[in-house]
C-alpha angles and dihedrals in degrees: 000000000000113000092231092054090050091051092050091049091049091047093052091043090054091048092049093045093050091044090052091051091051092050091049092050092048091047092049090048092052091048092051092048091050091050090051091048093049094045091049096045102037097087091050092048093048090051089050091051092051093046095051107104139167114254133212088244087062091050093051095041097240091160108023113177126234117262106274093205116191091350088076093076103036092093136030093248095042122196127323102173095165091048097225094130095254119108107249099231091049092048092050092047091055092050091047093050098043108027095148103045118071091179093056092046090049095057095040094047090050090052091047090050091052093047091050090055088070091063101045106049113130089220137002127232137137096274100050094038090052090049091051092047090052090054089047090054091050091053092044092052094041090065088067090060094068097055125079116245095205090104106034095192090054090043093056093046094047095046089049091051092051093049092045091051093057094041090048094058095035101047096038106135135060091239091057092047091050091047091055091054088060092042094059093052087078094054113105101159140342137210121239107239120232098198116049113180129061091201125055098241091200088067090064120082098212 
């Protein structure tokens, strides 16, 4: 092989090797910084998740958002113009379906709020995913509080319909379904909640 060709090959090999080392160092540095960021911010994020509650203003639609239209499904998180933690199209669908029952809206909006938490976390790890799933369980179980248990067969069917309604409008695209598959990979365990509902349902007339 010509000496000049060998020199060129060695030169490019050295450039590529050094470039690879630099990339590896930068990547490692970014990973370390991200780990530090997550470790530092996880307790604050978990506290925020636990403190996020449905309000009576949400139940009574004091600040209903405009219809986001097609914008609702362009991203995983969708649109939350009134910044109450509930995706706008889901919130409006609940009000449209149950305009006359504040109790039903209360439990469904709480469940929708908990489901939306899965799509808006700034980072995912075991602690914050477990906290979100606990809130999800609270909302899921709270729905059962608004249905009479006199006829258990009817109770089970009605509760299932209410849960399916919220999940149907909330988890309505393939991208959201795929995102949830990745979300649950971080779940190691979850606590069983003792209190289910954010709103005292007895304080609502209907």
